FIDREN-822263 format. One record per residue: residue in three letters; x, y, z of N, C-alpha, C in turn. Coordinates in steps of 0.001 Angstrom, whole numbers, plus 524288, in hexadecimal, padded with zeros to 5 digits. Atoms other than C-alpha are relative to their C-alpha. Last residue first. Example, Ala and Ser with C-alpha at 12.3 -4.5 7.8 and 13.67 -1.06 7.14 Angstrom:
% residues 2
MARFI,aa,n.xx,n.yy,n.zz,ca.xx,ca.yy,ca.zz,c.xx,c.yy,c.zz
MARFI,ser,7FCCC,7FB5A,7FFC4,83566,7FBDC,81BE4,7FCFE,80442,802DA
MARFI,ala,8037A,7FB5A,80000,8300C,7EE6C,81E78,80384,804B0,80000
***
This chain:
% residues 135
MARFI,aa,n.xx,n.yy,n.zz,ca.xx,ca.yy,ca.zz,c.xx,c.yy,c.zz
MARFI,ser,8029A,7FEFB,7FAED,9EBB2,D4711,4F725,7FE0A,7FB15,80283
MARFI,gly,7FC59,800EA,7FBB4,9F5D7,D44D2,4EC7C,7FDA5,80109,80555
MARFI,leu,7FE33,7FAEC,7FE2A,9EDAB,D4B03,4E1B4,803E0,7FF7F,80482
MARFI,gln,7FCF7,7FDA3,80441,9EC60,D3DEA,4DACD,8023B,8054B,80193
MARFI,gln,7FB06,802C4,80060,9E848,D37D3,4E7BD,80373,80265,7FBBC
MARFI,met,7FCBC,7FE41,7FBA2,9DDD4,D4248,4E989,8054E,7FD57,7FFFB
MARFI,leu,7FE93,7FA85,800DA,9D84E,D3F94,4DBFA,803A9,801E8,80448
MARFI,ser,7FBCE,7FFF3,803E1,9D8B1,D30E3,4DE3F,801DB,80591,7FEE8
MARFI,thr,7FB66,80230,7FD66,9D0AC,D3281,4EAA3,804AC,80008,7FC51
MARFI,asn,7FD89,7FBD8,7FCFD,9C721,D3B96,4E390,804EE,7FE12,802C5
MARFI,asp,7FBF9,80251,7FCB6,9C3C7,D3118,4D99E,80322,80441,802C6
MARFI,phe,7FAD3,7FFCB,80268,9B729,D3688,4D438,803FF,7FE4A,803FF
MARFI,gln,7FBD0,80248,7FCE4,9A8DD,D33E7,4D6CB,8050F,800CD,7FD04
MARFI,glu,7FA9F,8002D,8020F,99D8A,D3BE0,4D1B5,803B1,7FD9F,803FB
MARFI,trp,7FD24,80308,7FC29,98EC4,D3AFC,4D322,80577,7FF4A,7FDC9
MARFI,arg,7FB1B,8029B,80172,987C6,D459F,4CB96,80220,7FD1D,804B2
MARFI,glu,7FD58,80264,7FB91,979D1,D4AC0,4CC22,804BD,7FD01,7FE02
MARFI,lys,80324,7FEA3,7FB69,97224,D53F5,4C35B,8029C,7FDDC,804F2
MARFI,val,7FF11,8032B,7FB60,97BD8,D53B6,4B830,7FCC9,80224,80488
MARFI,lys,7FC37,7FDC7,7FC51,975BD,D5A67,4AC7F,80081,7FC67,804B6
MARFI,gly,7FACA,7FF71,80245,96F17,D5504,4A040,80411,80269,8038A
MARFI,asn,80004,7FC20,80439,96122,D5766,4A507,8057E,80129,7FDF5
MARFI,val,8055C,7FE44,800BE,963DA,D4FA5,4B174,8003C,80467,7FC02
MARFI,leu,80158,7FB56,802F4,9706F,D4802,4B23F,7FA22,800F4,7FFE0
MARFI,arg,80592,80078,8014A,9756B,D3E9A,4BC79,7FE6E,80523,7FD7A
MARFI,asp,80342,7FB54,80043,9843C,D3E11,4BC42,7FA62,7FE78,7FED5
MARFI,ile,80534,8015E,801F7,98CC5,D32BB,4C08C,7FCC4,804FD,80060
MARFI,ile,8046B,7FC78,7FF3B,99B1C,D3616,4C183,7FB10,7FD3A,7FE1F
MARFI,leu,804F4,801C3,8023C,9A75F,D2DDC,4C2F4,7FBC1,803E1,80168
MARFI,gly,804E3,7FFEB,7FD1A,9B552,D31D5,4C59F,7FB67,7FE00,7FCE2
MARFI,thr,8042E,802C8,802B8,9C39D,D321F,4C201,7FB10,80029,8034C
MARFI,ile,8044C,80189,7FC9D,9CE33,D3BCB,4C5D1,7FC01,7FD1E,7FCA9
MARFI,lys,80410,80275,80333,9DB71,D3DF0,4BF7E,7FBF4,7FDE3,803C6
MARFI,val,80345,80421,7FDD9,9E4FA,D473F,4C5DC,7FC57,7FDE0,7FBD3
MARFI,lys,8041B,8017A,803AA,9F072,D4FD9,4C1F8,7FCFB,7FB6B,8025D
MARFI,lys,8004D,80563,801F3,9F82B,D554B,4CD56,7FB73,7FF5C,7FC34
MARFI,gly,7FDDD,80031,80549,9FB3B,D63C7,4CF02,7FFA4,7FA9C,7FD8D
MARFI,thr,7FB7C,8037D,8002D,9F909,D61FB,4DDA1,802BA,80013,7FAAF
MARFI,pro,7FE85,801C5,80540,9EFA0,D6D05,4E0A3,804FD,7FCB5,80023
MARFI,pro,7FD98,7FBEE,80339,9EBDE,D6D85,4EF21,80181,7FDD7,7FAA2
MARFI,val,7FB4D,801F3,802A7,9E265,D6354,4F489,80244,80451,7FC8E
MARFI,pro,7FB4E,7FEEE,7FCE7,9D8F7,D695B,4FE79,80518,7FE68,7FD51
MARFI,gly,8013D,8000C,7FA6A,9CDD2,D6A60,4F49A,804F5,80149,80307
MARFI,leu,80494,80368,8000D,9D42C,D680D,4E76E,7FE84,7FF2D,805B2
MARFI,pro,8017A,802F4,7FB57,9DDC6,D7345,4E602,7FB13,7FCC6,7FF1D
MARFI,gly,802BB,7FCAB,7FC3F,9E226,D76EA,4D843,7FE7F,7FCCA,804BE
MARFI,thr,7FD2E,7FB06,7FF82,9EBF2,D712F,4CE96,7FD5D,803DF,803A7
MARFI,his,8017A,7FD90,7FB0A,9E7E6,D62D0,4CF1A,80339,804F8,800E4
MARFI,thr,7FB42,7FEC0,7FD14,9E92A,D5EBF,4C0E8,7FE75,80345,804B7
MARFI,gly,7FEEF,7FA8C,7FEE0,9DD9B,D5823,4BA7E,80504,8008F,80319
MARFI,thr,7FA8E,7FF03,7FEB6,9D7FF,D4B9D,4B543,8009D,805CC,80118
MARFI,cys,7FE17,7FABE,800EB,9CA28,D4692,4B49A,805B2,8004C,801A6
MARFI,gln,7FADB,7FF0D,7FDBB,9C3A3,D3980,4B32B,8015D,805B2,7FF01
MARFI,trp,7FCBD,7FBAA,801C5,9B598,D35E2,4B0FC,80573,7FFAC,8024F
MARFI,arg,7FAEF,80147,7FDB4,9ABCA,D2ACF,4B183,803BA,80404,7FDD1
MARFI,his,7FB1A,7FE7E,80282,99E49,D302D,4AEEE,80490,7FDC0,80313
MARFI,ala,7FB6F,8015B,7FCD4,990A3,D2B51,4B1DA,804E9,80145,7FCDB
MARFI,val,7FB4B,800A1,80320,984D3,D320B,4ABD2,80478,7FEE2,803C3
MARFI,lys,7FAEF,7FFEE,7FD65,97762,D30E4,4B1CF,80462,7FF0E,7FC1C
MARFI,asp,7FE87,7FA8E,7FF0E,969F5,D349B,4AC6A,80549,8007D,802BA
MARFI,gly,80461,7FCB9,7FE56,96795,D2744,4A63E,801C4,805A6,80097
MARFI,gln,8047E,8035B,7FEF5,97474,D2011,4A56B,7FBA9,80377,8022A
MARFI,val,80504,7FD66,7FF3C,9803A,D26A9,49F4E,7FBD0,7FBE8,800F3
MARFI,val,80435,803CF,80093,98E1F,D219C,4A0A6,7FAEB,802D0,80155
MARFI,gln,80524,7FE04,7FE87,999B7,D2A78,49E8D,7FC09,7FBBD,7FEEA
MARFI,asp,80496,80317,8016F,9A7FA,D265B,49E4F,7FB1E,802EE,801A9
MARFI,glu,7FE39,804F6,80245,9B563,D2CC8,49ED3,7FB6A,7FCBD,7FDF8
MARFI,met,803EB,803F5,7FED7,9B120,D3ACA,4A10C,8018D,7FB0D,7FD1E
MARFI,val,8014F,80341,8047B,9BD6C,D4307,4A0C8,7FBF8,7FC12,801DD
MARFI,phe,8034B,804A3,7FF5F,9BFAC,D4E35,4AA34,7FF4A,7FD44,7FACB
MARFI,lys,8028B,801D2,804CD,9CAE0,D57EA,4A9A0,7FD28,7FAE6,8010E
MARFI,leu,80347,804A5,7FF66,9CFBD,D5FFC,4B52A,7FD44,7FEAE,7FAD7
MARFI,asp,7FFC7,802B5,8050D,9D9E7,D6A14,4B0F1,7FCC5,7FAFB,8000C
MARFI,pro,801F4,7FCA6,80441,9D664,D735F,4BC16,80006,7FD67,7FAA0
MARFI,phe,7FE0F,80292,804BE,9D7D8,D6873,4C640,7FE25,8031F,7FB3A
MARFI,ala,7FBB0,8036B,7FE83,9D656,D6E8F,4D3D0,802AB,7FD88,7FB41
MARFI,ala,7FBF1,7FCA6,7FDBC,9CE08,D79F3,4CEEF,804D2,7FCC5,80176
MARFI,ile,7FD88,7FD45,80465,9C694,D707F,4C626,80437,803BC,801F6
MARFI,phe,7FCB1,803A6,802E7,9C401,D6796,4D1B3,802D5,802BF,7FB8C
MARFI,gly,7FB96,8016A,7FCAA,9BF22,D72C9,4DA25,803B9,7FC3E,7FD53
MARFI,ala,7FC45,7FBAB,80069,9B6AE,D77D3,4CEF4,804CD,7FEF6,80363
MARFI,leu,7FC67,80108,8044E,9B05C,D6A63,4CEC5,80403,8045A,7FF45
MARFI,tyr,7FD03,804BA,7FECE,9AA4A,D6C38,4DC2C,8041C,7FF07,7FBC7
MARFI,gln,7FC3D,7FE8D,7FBEC,9A615,D7A21,4D90D,80388,7FB69,80155
MARFI,lys,7FBDF,7FCED,80284,99FBD,D75B0,4CC45,80424,8019A,803FD
MARFI,trp,7FCFA,80393,8034B,99820,D6B0D,4D36C,8048D,802E6,7FD6D
MARFI,ala,7FCCE,80320,7FC67,99394,D7492,4DDFD,8038D,7FC4D,7FCF1
MARFI,glu,7FC0C,7FC82,7FDC4,98EFE,D7E03,4D35F,80399,7FD13,803BC
MARFI,thr,7FB89,7FF48,80384,9885A,D7328,4CBAD,80429,80389,80257
MARFI,gly,80047,7FBAD,803AA,97F9B,D6F3A,4D6D3,804F9,800BF,7FCD5
MARFI,arg,8053C,7FEB9,801E6,98107,D66C1,4E2D3,8002F,804E0,7FCA3
MARFI,leu,7FFE7,7FAA5,8020A,98DC2,D5FE5,4E60B,7FAAC,8010D,7FDA1
MARFI,ala,8009E,7FF67,805AA,98B30,D53A6,4EE0E,80076,805CB,7FEA4
MARFI,gln,8050A,7FE14,801D9,99064,D53C8,4FBE3,7FFEC,80029,7FA07
MARFI,ala,803F8,800C5,7FBED,99B45,D4C4B,502B0,7FA90,8017D,7FE1E
MARFI,gln,80203,7FAE6,7FE63,9A393,D4B46,4F665,7FB82,7FF1A,803D5
MARFI,gly,7FC31,7FD6F,7FC9C,9AB2E,D3E84,4F582,7FE65,8056D,801C5
MARFI,thr,7FE08,80368,7FBE6,9A388,D3949,4E9EF,80444,802DA,8030A
MARFI,ile,7FA95,80181,8010E,99DE7,D44B5,4E268,801E2,7FCBA,80490
MARFI,his,7FE0E,8034A,7FBBE,98F24,D46B6,4E1A3,80582,7FE47,7FE87
MARFI,ile,7FB46,802E2,80161,98B35,D5216,4D8C8,801EA,7FD1D,804DA
MARFI,val,7FDB2,8020C,7FB37,97D4F,D575F,4D98F,80486,7FC80,7FE61
MARFI,cys,7FDA7,80535,8000A,97847,D5FEC,4CE88,8021C,7FE94,80570
MARFI,asp,800AF,80249,7FACB,96FAA,D6BCF,4D135,8022C,7FA6E,80055
MARFI,lys,7FE93,7FC0C,7FC11,9745C,D73D0,4C580,7FFB2,7FDCC,8058C
MARFI,ala,8049F,7FD2E,7FE2D,973A3,D67AF,4BCF7,801AE,803A6,8046A
MARFI,phe,80243,8018C,7FB00,98108,D6428,4B7A3,7FB1C,8033D,8012D
MARFI,ala,80014,805A7,7FF5F,986BA,D6429,4A9D9,7FD2B,7FE24,804E9
MARFI,lys,80259,8028E,80490,98440,D7203,4A504,7FF34,7FA2D,800E8
MARFI,asp,8054F,7FDFF,8008F,98681,D78E5,4B213,7FD2C,7FD90,7FB59
MARFI,ala,80352,802F8,7FC5E,99242,D702C,4B464,7FA55,801BA,7FF7A
MARFI,thr,802C2,803F3,80306,997ED,D7682,4A823,7FCBE,7FC71,80381
MARFI,ser,80538,7FE05,8014B,99B1D,D8227,4B0D4,7FCEC,7FC0D,7FCC5
MARFI,leu,803FD,8029F,7FCE2,9A64B,D79FE,4B646,7FA83,80203,7FEF1
MARFI,asp,804D4,7FCF0,8004C,9AF4D,D7E3D,4AB52,7FB99,7FD2C,802DC
MARFI,gly,80061,7FD0D,7FB24,9BCCF,D78DE,4AEBC,7FB21,8035F,80046
MARFI,arg,7FE6B,7FA92,80128,9BEB5,D74E8,4A080,80020,8034E,804F6
MARFI,asn,7FAB0,80044,80224,9BE91,D666B,4A455,8020D,80559,7FE58
MARFI,val,7FC58,800C4,7FB9F,9B2BF,D6951,4ACDC,8059C,7FFEF,7FDF9
MARFI,gly,7FFD6,7FB41,7FCD1,9AB66,D6EDC,4A129,803E8,7FF8D,8046D
MARFI,glu,7FD07,7FC22,80308,9AEE1,D636F,49831,80076,80520,8030E
MARFI,val,7FA74,80173,7FFDD,9AA78,D5A1E,4A2D8,80349,803E3,7FCEE
MARFI,trp,7FDD5,7FF34,7FACD,99D69,D6120,4A4B4,805DF,7FEE8,80019
MARFI,val,7FFED,7FA5E,7FEF4,999D5,D6243,49653,802C1,80115,80530
MARFI,arg,7FC06,7FDCB,80377,99D8E,D5410,493DA,80097,805D3,80115
MARFI,gln,7FAE3,80147,7FDC5,995BC,D4FD0,49FC6,80466,80230,7FCA7
MARFI,tyr,7FF13,7FC9B,7FB7F,98975,D570A,49B62,80571,7FF07,80239
MARFI,glu,7FE3F,7FADF,801D0,98A8C,D5037,48E2A,8012F,803A3,80493
MARFI,val,7FA57,7FF97,7FF4C,989A6,D42C8,494A8,80223,8054B,7FE2C
MARFI,leu,7FE7B,80107,7FA9A,97AFE,D4325,496F0,805DC,8008C,800D9
MARFI,asp,80120,7FB5A,7FCE1,97847,D49B0,489EA,801B9,7FF4A,805A4
MARFI,lys,7FC43,7FBEC,80189,97F30,D3EC4,4827D,7FF1B,8050B,80306
MARFI,thr,7FAF5,800BE,7FD6C,9777C,D34AD,48A55,803D5,80453,7FEA3
MARFI,pro,7FC24,8032F,802C9,96A88,D3A06,48562,8053B,7FFD4,802DF
MARFI,met,7FBE8,7FCA9,8021D,96104,D3F5F,48F9C,80411,7FC8B,7FD4E
***
């Protein structure tokens, strides 16, 4: 698969998330995808679980905006370095809204099958996020 096709799924996904449209996960992720997130006890399985997880972040940070800083493609894997910003105006788990602006950074490695994410490994700086929120 050409490199341009491998990174196109990410453009579609990021633009969707930045609009708050999680339905774009259906275009970018395989229905039976597996998402591993550092700090989560269990992997998320399937696009519905992934959309639910992200809906919590969008509810907490309705103005959330992602920017992909770097992408590296090797074989069927795409690595991304990203950052996002947002304002904490909704609850984030037990943390009530603070009104604070945050900046989060992270890394993703996606394994694609037929142009869709089949498996994702994601790490982001949750400690920094909590510090920015005052928790």
